[in-house]
VOSELO-738433 format. One record per atom (N, C-alpha, C): residue in one letter; residue number from 1; atom name; x, y, z. Coordinates in pm, whole numbers, plus 50000, padded with zeros to 5 digits. Last residue first. Layout:
// VOSELO-738433
<rovo r="A" k="NUM" a="CA" east="X" north="Y" up="Z"/>
...
//
This chain:
// VOSELO-738433
<rovo r="X" k="109" a="N" east="36063" north="48887" up="87514"/>
<rovo r="X" k="109" a="CA" east="35975" north="48993" up="87566"/>
<rovo r="X" k="109" a="C" east="35982" north="49117" up="87479"/>
<rovo r="X" k="108" a="N" east="36083" north="48554" up="87489"/>
<rovo r="X" k="108" a="CA" east="36116" north="48674" up="87412"/>
<rovo r="X" k="108" a="C" east="36016" north="48780" up="87452"/>
<rovo r="X" k="107" a="N" east="36215" north="48310" up="87701"/>
<rovo r="X" k="107" a="CA" east="36104" north="48402" up="87674"/>
<rovo r="X" k="107" a="C" east="36155" north="48517" up="87593"/>
<rovo r="X" k="106" a="N" east="36297" north="47990" up="87811"/>
<rovo r="X" k="106" a="CA" east="36326" north="48096" up="87716"/>
<rovo r="X" k="106" a="C" east="36201" north="48179" up="87694"/>
<rovo r="X" k="105" a="N" east="36451" north="47760" up="88032"/>
<rovo r="X" k="105" a="CA" east="36337" north="47846" up="88001"/>
<rovo r="X" k="105" a="C" east="36381" north="47957" up="87909"/>
<rovo r="X" k="104" a="N" east="36675" north="47598" up="88022"/>
<rovo r="X" k="104" a="CA" east="36556" north="47550" up="88092"/>
<rovo r="X" k="104" a="C" east="36432" north="47630" up="88054"/>
<rovo r="X" k="103" a="N" east="36902" north="47508" up="87787"/>
<rovo r="X" k="103" a="CA" east="36823" north="47622" up="87833"/>
<rovo r="X" k="103" a="C" east="36695" north="47567" up="87896"/>
<rovo r="X" k="102" a="N" east="37233" north="47368" up="87789"/>
<rovo r="X" k="102" a="CA" east="37087" north="47351" up="87787"/>
<rovo r="X" k="102" a="C" east="37018" north="47475" up="87843"/>
<rovo r="X" k="101" a="N" east="37499" north="47490" up="87583"/>
<rovo r="X" k="101" a="CA" east="37438" north="47475" up="87715"/>
<rovo r="X" k="101" a="C" east="37288" north="47453" up="87704"/>
<rovo r="X" k="100" a="N" east="37795" north="47459" up="87431"/>
<rovo r="X" k="100" a="CA" east="37653" north="47441" up="87403"/>
<rovo r="X" k="100" a="C" east="37587" north="47402" up="87535"/>
<rovo r="X" k="99" a="N" east="38074" north="47655" up="87354"/>
<rovo r="X" k="99" a="CA" east="38001" north="47584" up="87459"/>
<rovo r="X" k="99" a="C" east="37855" north="47576" up="87417"/>
<rovo r="X" k="98" a="N" east="38368" north="47675" up="87165"/>
<rovo r="X" k="98" a="CA" east="38222" north="47679" up="87166"/>
<rovo r="X" k="98" a="C" east="38167" north="47596" up="87281"/>
<rovo r="X" k="97" a="N" east="38620" north="47860" up="87038"/>
<rovo r="X" k="97" a="CA" east="38589" north="47773" up="87152"/>
<rovo r="X" k="97" a="C" east="38439" north="47787" up="87172"/>
<rovo r="X" k="96" a="N" east="38770" north="47878" up="86714"/>
<rovo r="X" k="96" a="CA" east="38663" north="47911" up="86808"/>
<rovo r="X" k="96" a="C" east="38663" north="47812" up="86922"/>
<rovo r="X" k="95" a="N" east="39006" north="48039" up="86497"/>
<rovo r="X" k="95" a="CA" east="38930" north="47924" up="86541"/>
<rovo r="X" k="95" a="C" east="38822" north="47969" up="86637"/>
<rovo r="X" k="94" a="N" east="39279" north="48252" up="86591"/>
<rovo r="X" k="94" a="CA" east="39154" north="48221" up="86523"/>
<rovo r="X" k="94" a="C" east="39092" north="48095" up="86576"/>
<rovo r="X" k="93" a="N" east="39629" north="48170" up="86574"/>
<rovo r="X" k="93" a="CA" east="39516" north="48249" up="86622"/>
<rovo r="X" k="93" a="C" east="39393" north="48207" up="86544"/>
<rovo r="X" k="92" a="N" east="39943" north="48047" up="86656"/>
<rovo r="X" k="92" a="CA" east="39818" north="48016" up="86589"/>
<rovo r="X" k="92" a="C" east="39707" north="48097" up="86654"/>
<rovo r="X" k="91" a="N" east="40245" north="48241" up="86620"/>
<rovo r="X" k="91" a="CA" east="40144" north="48172" up="86700"/>
<rovo r="X" k="91" a="C" east="40019" north="48146" up="86616"/>
<rovo r="X" k="90" a="N" east="40575" north="48317" up="86618"/>
<rovo r="X" k="90" a="CA" east="40467" north="48277" up="86529"/>
<rovo r="X" k="90" a="C" east="40369" north="48194" up="86612"/>
<rovo r="X" k="89" a="N" east="40724" north="48599" up="86775"/>
<rovo r="X" k="89" a="CA" east="40681" north="48460" up="86781"/>
<rovo r="X" k="89" a="C" east="40574" north="48435" up="86677"/>
<rovo r="X" k="88" a="N" east="41015" north="48808" up="86789"/>
<rovo r="X" k="88" a="CA" east="40878" north="48782" up="86743"/>
<rovo r="X" k="88" a="C" east="40849" north="48632" up="86745"/>
<rovo r="X" k="87" a="N" east="41210" north="48815" up="87094"/>
<rovo r="X" k="87" a="CA" east="41197" north="48791" up="86951"/>
<rovo r="X" k="87" a="C" east="41052" north="48771" up="86913"/>
<rovo r="X" k="86" a="N" east="41306" north="48849" up="87357"/>
<rovo r="X" k="86" a="CA" east="41228" north="48956" up="87294"/>
<rovo r="X" k="86" a="C" east="41208" north="48938" up="87144"/>
<rovo r="X" k="85" a="N" east="41289" north="48629" up="87609"/>
<rovo r="X" k="85" a="CA" east="41335" north="48631" up="87470"/>
<rovo r="X" k="85" a="C" east="41250" north="48735" up="87395"/>
<rovo r="X" k="84" a="N" east="41396" north="48641" up="87942"/>
<rovo r="X" k="84" a="CA" east="41295" north="48684" up="87846"/>
<rovo r="X" k="84" a="C" east="41356" north="48689" up="87707"/>
<rovo r="X" k="83" a="N" east="41432" north="48488" up="88256"/>
<rovo r="X" k="83" a="CA" east="41488" north="48502" up="88123"/>
<rovo r="X" k="83" a="C" east="41376" north="48538" up="88025"/>
<rovo r="X" k="82" a="N" east="41503" north="48556" up="88602"/>
<rovo r="X" k="82" a="CA" east="41414" north="48520" up="88492"/>
<rovo r="X" k="82" a="C" east="41477" north="48555" up="88359"/>
<rovo r="X" k="81" a="N" east="41672" north="48652" up="88801"/>
<rovo r="X" k="81" a="CA" east="41696" north="48516" up="88752"/>
<rovo r="X" k="81" a="C" east="41602" north="48474" up="88639"/>
<rovo r="X" k="80" a="N" east="41434" north="48859" up="88953"/>
<rovo r="X" k="80" a="CA" east="41574" north="48819" up="88945"/>
<rovo r="X" k="80" a="C" east="41586" north="48673" up="88899"/>
<rovo r="X" k="79" a="N" east="41162" north="48922" up="88726"/>
<rovo r="X" k="79" a="CA" east="41210" north="48888" up="88860"/>
<rovo r="X" k="79" a="C" east="41357" north="48849" up="88847"/>
<rovo r="X" k="78" a="N" east="41016" north="49161" up="88514"/>
<rovo r="X" k="78" a="CA" east="41115" north="49057" up="88537"/>
<rovo r="X" k="78" a="C" east="41150" north="49044" up="88685"/>
<rovo r="X" k="77" a="N" east="40720" north="49186" up="88366"/>
<rovo r="X" k="77" a="CA" east="40795" north="49242" up="88479"/>
<rovo r="X" k="77" a="C" east="40890" north="49132" up="88525"/>
<rovo r="X" k="76" a="N" east="40764" north="49094" up="88017"/>
<rovo r="X" k="76" a="CA" east="40699" north="49087" up="88148"/>
<rovo r="X" k="76" a="C" east="40780" north="49164" up="88253"/>
<rovo r="X" k="75" a="N" east="40742" north="49258" up="87707"/>
<rovo r="X" k="75" a="CA" east="40829" north="49207" up="87813"/>
<rovo r="X" k="75" a="C" east="40754" north="49204" up="87947"/>
<rovo r="X" k="74" a="N" east="40515" north="49131" up="87468"/>
<rovo r="X" k="74" a="CA" east="40550" north="49241" up="87558"/>
<rovo r="X" k="74" a="C" east="40639" north="49186" up="87669"/>
<rovo r="X" k="73" a="N" east="40600" north="48974" up="87159"/>
<rovo r="X" k="73" a="CA" east="40556" north="48967" up="87298"/>
<rovo r="X" k="73" a="C" east="40601" north="49088" up="87378"/>
<rovo r="X" k="72" a="N" east="40481" north="49026" up="86853"/>
<rovo r="X" k="72" a="CA" east="40594" north="49070" up="86934"/>
<rovo r="X" k="72" a="C" east="40549" north="49067" up="87080"/>
<rovo r="X" k="71" a="N" east="40370" north="48775" up="86627"/>
<rovo r="X" k="71" a="CA" east="40344" north="48872" up="86733"/>
<rovo r="X" k="71" a="C" east="40475" north="48906" up="86803"/>
<rovo r="X" k="70" a="N" east="40238" north="48652" up="86332"/>
<rovo r="X" k="70" a="CA" east="40363" north="48689" up="86399"/>
<rovo r="X" k="70" a="C" east="40329" north="48797" up="86503"/>
<rovo r="X" k="69" a="N" east="40009" north="48387" up="86295"/>
<rovo r="X" k="69" a="CA" east="40033" north="48530" up="86301"/>
<rovo r="X" k="69" a="C" east="40164" north="48553" up="86375"/>
<rovo r="X" k="68" a="N" east="39810" north="48140" up="86128"/>
<rovo r="X" k="68" a="CA" east="39927" north="48180" up="86206"/>
<rovo r="X" k="68" a="C" east="39949" north="48330" up="86192"/>
<rovo r="X" k="67" a="N" east="39468" north="48040" up="86188"/>
<rovo r="X" k="67" a="CA" east="39575" north="48089" up="86102"/>
<rovo r="X" k="67" a="C" east="39694" north="48125" up="86190"/>
<rovo r="X" k="66" a="N" east="39146" north="47887" up="86182"/>
<rovo r="X" k="66" a="CA" east="39275" north="47909" up="86247"/>
<rovo r="X" k="66" a="C" east="39376" north="47957" up="86144"/>
<rovo r="X" k="65" a="N" east="38827" north="48037" up="86117"/>
<rovo r="X" k="65" a="CA" east="38936" north="47947" up="86083"/>
<rovo r="X" k="65" a="C" east="39063" north="47984" up="86158"/>
<rovo r="X" k="64" a="N" east="38516" north="48077" up="86124"/>
<rovo r="X" k="64" a="CA" east="38621" north="48099" up="86224"/>
<rovo r="X" k="64" a="C" east="38734" north="48000" up="86203"/>
<rovo r="X" k="63" a="N" east="38325" north="48004" up="85933"/>
<rovo r="X" k="63" a="CA" east="38366" north="48144" up="85943"/>
<rovo r="X" k="63" a="C" east="38485" north="48170" up="86035"/>
<rovo r="X" k="62" a="N" east="38282" north="47727" up="85955"/>
<rovo r="X" k="62" a="CA" east="38308" north="47786" up="85825"/>
<rovo r="X" k="62" a="C" east="38369" north="47926" up="85836"/>
<rovo r="X" k="61" a="N" east="38225" north="47685" up="86226"/>
<rovo r="X" k="61" a="CA" east="38342" north="47620" up="86165"/>
<rovo r="X" k="61" a="C" east="38382" north="47686" up="86033"/>
<rovo r="X" k="60" a="N" east="37986" north="47834" up="86242"/>
<rovo r="X" k="60" a="CA" east="38103" north="47874" up="86321"/>
<rovo r="X" k="60" a="C" east="38229" north="47813" up="86260"/>
<rovo r="X" k="59" a="N" east="37823" north="47683" up="86072"/>
<rovo r="X" k="59" a="CA" east="37850" north="47824" up="86040"/>
<rovo r="X" k="59" a="C" east="37973" north="47871" up="86115"/>
<rovo r="X" k="58" a="N" east="37817" north="47442" up="86214"/>
<rovo r="X" k="58" a="CA" east="37875" north="47445" up="86080"/>
<rovo r="X" k="58" a="C" east="37909" north="47587" up="86038"/>
<rovo r="X" k="57" a="N" east="37679" north="47524" up="86445"/>
<rovo r="X" k="57" a="CA" east="37818" north="47480" up="86457"/>
<rovo r="X" k="57" a="C" east="37888" north="47480" up="86321"/>
<rovo r="X" k="56" a="N" east="37428" north="47568" up="86332"/>
<rovo r="X" k="56" a="CA" east="37502" north="47681" up="86390"/>
<rovo r="X" k="56" a="C" east="37649" north="47645" up="86402"/>
<rovo r="X" k="55" a="N" east="37367" north="47304" up="86262"/>
<rovo r="X" k="55" a="CA" east="37374" north="47406" up="86158"/>
<rovo r="X" k="55" a="C" east="37452" north="47528" up="86208"/>
<rovo r="X" k="54" a="N" east="37357" north="47180" up="86514"/>
<rovo r="X" k="54" a="CA" east="37459" north="47139" up="86418"/>
<rovo r="X" k="54" a="C" east="37476" north="47241" up="86306"/>
<rovo r="X" k="53" a="N" east="37130" north="47303" up="86627"/>
<rovo r="X" k="53" a="CA" east="37262" north="47328" up="86684"/>
<rovo r="X" k="53" a="C" east="37371" north="47292" up="86584"/>
<rovo r="X" k="52" a="N" east="36874" north="47242" up="86553"/>
<rovo r="X" k="52" a="CA" east="36948" north="47333" up="86466"/>
<rovo r="X" k="52" a="C" east="37088" north="47366" up="86518"/>
<rovo r="X" k="51" a="N" east="36740" north="47093" up="86740"/>
<rovo r="X" k="51" a="CA" east="36764" north="47030" up="86611"/>
<rovo r="X" k="51" a="C" east="36843" north="47119" up="86515"/>
<rovo r="X" k="50" a="N" east="36708" north="47273" up="86960"/>
<rovo r="X" k="50" a="CA" east="36798" north="47157" up="86969"/>
<rovo r="X" k="50" a="C" east="36836" north="47101" up="86832"/>
<rovo r="X" k="49" a="N" east="36711" north="47620" up="86864"/>
<rovo r="X" k="49" a="CA" east="36640" north="47495" up="86890"/>
<rovo r="X" k="49" a="C" east="36738" north="47377" up="86884"/>
<rovo r="X" k="48" a="N" east="36917" north="47870" up="87022"/>
<rovo r="X" k="48" a="CA" east="36881" north="47788" up="86905"/>
<rovo r="X" k="48" a="C" east="36804" north="47663" up="86949"/>
<rovo r="X" k="47" a="N" east="37074" north="48174" up="87087"/>
<rovo r="X" k="47" a="CA" east="36974" north="48078" up="87134"/>
<rovo r="X" k="47" a="C" east="36922" north="48002" up="87014"/>
<rovo r="X" k="46" a="N" east="37406" north="48271" up="87099"/>
<rovo r="X" k="46" a="CA" east="37293" north="48241" up="87011"/>
<rovo r="X" k="46" a="C" east="37201" north="48142" up="87080"/>
<rovo r="X" k="45" a="N" east="37671" north="48492" up="87134"/>
<rovo r="X" k="45" a="CA" east="37571" north="48415" up="87207"/>
<rovo r="X" k="45" a="C" east="37450" north="48398" up="87116"/>
<rovo r="X" k="44" a="N" east="38013" north="48531" up="87105"/>
<rovo r="X" k="44" a="CA" east="37887" north="48534" up="87031"/>
<rovo r="X" k="44" a="C" east="37791" north="48441" up="87102"/>
<rovo r="X" k="43" a="N" east="38270" north="48724" up="87209"/>
<rovo r="X" k="43" a="CA" east="38186" north="48613" up="87252"/>
<rovo r="X" k="43" a="C" east="38051" north="48631" up="87183"/>
<rovo r="X" k="42" a="N" east="38585" north="48808" up="87074"/>
<rovo r="X" k="42" a="CA" east="38441" north="48833" up="87084"/>
<rovo r="X" k="42" a="C" east="38373" north="48706" up="87131"/>
<rovo r="X" k="41" a="N" east="38892" north="48957" up="87180"/>
<rovo r="X" k="41" a="CA" east="38817" north="48858" up="87105"/>
<rovo r="X" k="41" a="C" east="38669" north="48893" up="87121"/>
<rovo r="X" k="40" a="N" east="39205" north="49114" up="87218"/>
<rovo r="X" k="40" a="CA" east="39060" north="49121" up="87221"/>
<rovo r="X" k="40" a="C" east="39002" north="49009" up="87136"/>
<rovo r="X" k="39" a="N" east="39471" north="48932" up="87381"/>
<rovo r="X" k="39" a="CA" east="39417" north="49014" up="87273"/>
<rovo r="X" k="39" a="C" east="39265" north="49016" up="87282"/>
<rovo r="X" k="38" a="N" east="39634" north="48776" up="87541"/>
<rovo r="X" k="38" a="CA" east="39554" north="48882" up="87603"/>
<rovo r="X" k="38" a="C" east="39503" north="48982" up="87500"/>
<rovo r="X" k="37" a="N" east="39755" north="48554" up="87445"/>
<rovo r="X" k="37" a="CA" east="39808" north="48682" up="87401"/>
<rovo r="X" k="37" a="C" east="39736" north="48802" up="87463"/>
<rovo r="X" k="36" a="N" east="39610" north="48347" up="87579"/>
<rovo r="X" k="36" a="CA" east="39756" north="48352" up="87583"/>
<rovo r="X" k="36" a="C" east="39810" north="48489" up="87549"/>
<rovo r="X" k="35" a="N" east="39308" north="48491" up="87716"/>
<rovo r="X" k="35" a="CA" east="39387" north="48393" up="87646"/>
<rovo r="X" k="35" a="C" east="39535" north="48423" up="87655"/>
<rovo r="X" k="34" a="N" east="39130" north="48799" up="87660"/>
<rovo r="X" k="34" a="CA" east="39189" north="48696" up="87743"/>
<rovo r="X" k="34" a="C" east="39272" north="48602" up="87660"/>
<rovo r="X" k="33" a="N" east="38816" north="48969" up="87622"/>
<rovo r="X" k="33" a="CA" east="38960" north="48954" up="87601"/>
<rovo r="X" k="33" a="C" east="39011" north="48845" up="87692"/>
<rovo r="X" k="32" a="N" east="38522" north="49082" up="87444"/>
<rovo r="X" k="32" a="CA" east="38590" north="49017" up="87556"/>
<rovo r="X" k="32" a="C" east="38739" north="49012" up="87525"/>
<rovo r="X" k="31" a="N" east="38207" north="49201" up="87349"/>
<rovo r="X" k="31" a="CA" east="38351" north="49217" up="87340"/>
<rovo r="X" k="31" a="C" east="38414" north="49157" up="87465"/>
<rovo r="X" k="30" a="N" east="37945" north="49008" up="87221"/>
<rovo r="X" k="30" a="CA" east="38001" north="49072" up="87340"/>
<rovo r="X" k="30" a="C" east="38152" north="49084" up="87321"/>
<rovo r="X" k="29" a="N" east="37669" north="48986" up="87013"/>
<rovo r="X" k="29" a="CA" east="37816" north="48992" up="87017"/>
<rovo r="X" k="29" a="C" east="37859" north="49070" up="87141"/>
<rovo r="X" k="28" a="N" east="37403" north="48771" up="86959"/>
<rovo r="X" k="28" a="CA" east="37451" north="48884" up="87037"/>
<rovo r="X" k="28" a="C" east="37603" north="48875" up="87044"/>
<rovo r="X" k="27" a="N" east="37172" north="48674" up="86708"/>
<rovo r="X" k="27" a="CA" east="37302" north="48658" up="86771"/>
<rovo r="X" k="27" a="C" east="37339" north="48786" up="86845"/>
<rovo r="X" k="26" a="N" east="36921" north="48488" up="86573"/>
<rovo r="X" k="26" a="CA" east="36947" north="48609" up="86649"/>
<rovo r="X" k="26" a="C" east="37076" north="48586" up="86727"/>
<rovo r="X" k="25" a="N" east="36922" north="48360" up="86245"/>
<rovo r="X" k="25" a="CA" east="36949" north="48338" up="86386"/>
<rovo r="X" k="25" a="C" east="36969" north="48473" up="86452"/>
<rovo r="X" k="24" a="N" east="36890" north="48382" up="85966"/>
<rovo r="X" k="24" a="CA" east="36781" north="48422" up="86056"/>
<rovo r="X" k="24" a="C" east="36797" north="48373" up="86200"/>
<rovo r="X" k="23" a="N" east="37105" north="48363" up="85809"/>
<rovo r="X" k="23" a="CA" east="37028" north="48239" up="85827"/>
<rovo r="X" k="23" a="C" east="36916" north="48257" up="85930"/>
<rovo r="X" k="22" a="N" east="37210" north="48614" up="85840"/>
<rovo r="X" k="22" a="CA" east="37162" north="48575" up="85707"/>
<rovo r="X" k="22" a="C" east="37076" north="48449" up="85713"/>
<rovo r="X" k="21" a="N" east="37301" north="48594" up="86104"/>
<rovo r="X" k="21" a="CA" east="37184" north="48678" up="86076"/>
<rovo r="X" k="21" a="C" east="37125" north="48645" up="85938"/>
<rovo r="X" k="20" a="N" east="37525" north="48430" up="86062"/>
<rovo r="X" k="20" a="CA" east="37415" north="48383" up="86146"/>
<rovo r="X" k="20" a="C" east="37287" north="48463" up="86118"/>
<rovo r="X" k="19" a="N" east="37681" north="48597" up="85900"/>
<rovo r="X" k="19" a="CA" east="37637" north="48467" up="85848"/>
<rovo r="X" k="19" a="C" east="37521" north="48412" up="85930"/>
<rovo r="X" k="18" a="N" east="37726" north="48813" up="86079"/>
<rovo r="X" k="18" a="CA" east="37656" north="48834" up="85952"/>
<rovo r="X" k="18" a="C" east="37601" north="48703" up="85896"/>
<rovo r="X" k="17" a="N" east="37874" north="48680" up="86279"/>
<rovo r="X" k="17" a="CA" east="37743" north="48737" up="86312"/>
<rovo r="X" k="17" a="C" east="37663" north="48761" up="86185"/>
<rovo r="X" k="16" a="N" east="38102" north="48611" up="86123"/>
<rovo r="X" k="16" a="CA" east="38021" north="48509" up="86189"/>
<rovo r="X" k="16" a="C" east="37881" north="48562" up="86220"/>
<rovo r="X" k="15" a="N" east="38205" north="48857" up="86045"/>
<rovo r="X" k="15" a="CA" east="38160" north="48763" up="85942"/>
<rovo r="X" k="15" a="C" east="38071" north="48654" up="86002"/>
<rovo r="X" k="14" a="N" east="38269" north="48959" up="86304"/>
<rovo r="X" k="14" a="CA" east="38174" north="49027" up="86215"/>
<rovo r="X" k="14" a="C" east="38117" north="48934" up="86110"/>
<rovo r="X" k="13" a="N" east="38462" north="48773" up="86410"/>
<rovo r="X" k="13" a="CA" east="38331" north="48794" up="86472"/>
<rovo r="X" k="13" a="C" east="38229" north="48858" up="86379"/>
<rovo r="X" k="12" a="N" east="38717" north="48752" up="86316"/>
<rovo r="X" k="12" a="CA" east="38619" north="48660" up="86261"/>
<rovo r="X" k="12" a="C" east="38476" north="48692" up="86306"/>
<rovo r="X" k="11" a="N" east="38866" north="48935" up="86462"/>
<rovo r="X" k="11" a="CA" east="38861" north="48951" up="86317"/>
<rovo r="X" k="11" a="C" east="38755" north="48863" up="86252"/>
<rovo r="X" k="10" a="N" east="38852" north="48830" up="86723"/>
<rovo r="X" k="10" a="CA" east="38781" north="48953" up="86691"/>
<rovo r="X" k="10" a="C" east="38766" north="48974" up="86540"/>
<rovo r="X" k="9" a="N" east="38798" north="48483" up="86750"/>
<rovo r="X" k="9" a="CA" east="38892" north="48592" up="86725"/>
<rovo r="X" k="9" a="C" east="38813" north="48714" up="86679"/>
<rovo r="X" k="8" a="N" east="38540" north="48372" up="86982"/>
<rovo r="X" k="8" a="CA" east="38609" north="48373" up="86853"/>
<rovo r="X" k="8" a="C" east="38706" north="48489" up="86846"/>
<rovo r="X" k="7" a="N" east="38339" north="48167" up="87155"/>
<rovo r="X" k="7" a="CA" east="38445" north="48265" up="87178"/>
<rovo r="X" k="7" a="C" east="38535" north="48260" up="87056"/>
<rovo r="X" k="6" a="N" east="38000" north="48107" up="87163"/>
<rovo r="X" k="6" a="CA" east="38121" north="48088" up="87084"/>
<rovo r="X" k="6" a="C" east="38219" north="48202" up="87111"/>
<rovo r="X" k="5" a="N" east="37745" north="47941" up="87297"/>
<rovo r="X" k="5" a="CA" east="37837" north="48049" up="87333"/>
<rovo r="X" k="5" a="C" east="37968" north="48021" up="87261"/>
<rovo r="X" k="4" a="N" east="37417" north="47859" up="87256"/>
<rovo r="X" k="4" a="CA" east="37549" north="47838" up="87197"/>
<rovo r="X" k="4" a="C" east="37633" north="47963" up="87230"/>
<rovo r="X" k="3" a="N" east="37173" north="47712" up="87431"/>
<rovo r="X" k="3" a="CA" east="37244" north="47838" up="87424"/>
<rovo r="X" k="3" a="C" east="37383" north="47806" up="87373"/>
<rovo r="X" k="2" a="N" east="36884" north="47531" up="87318"/>
<rovo r="X" k="2" a="CA" east="37024" north="47537" up="87361"/>
<rovo r="X" k="2" a="C" east="37073" north="47681" up="87351"/>
<rovo r="X" k="1" a="N" east="36582" north="47352" up="87367"/>
<rovo r="X" k="1" a="CA" east="36649" north="47476" up="87334"/>
<rovo r="X" k="1" a="C" east="36789" north="47473" up="87393"/>
//
């Protein structure tokens, strides 16, 4: 048994959970934030048998695609001598960061 932990863009999370549920995987969605833009994202947790990990990974790859987005950076608290460019930036968002962890024990209560 494995625990698949996928950190995905918030916009992709709903479609990912729906696709996993359609394939009869039990998935838990946790709201989280962090990363370069400090934007909200989602952490999806799925318990899966060893032989079905690749199928879950295929669903994540299919539903969580990378794309570019224009963002306006927030000005940081400036220190003397620091330089800030207040122009919009084009950044890549989306995709997924996935951890597959071994599960020593699993019980459904």
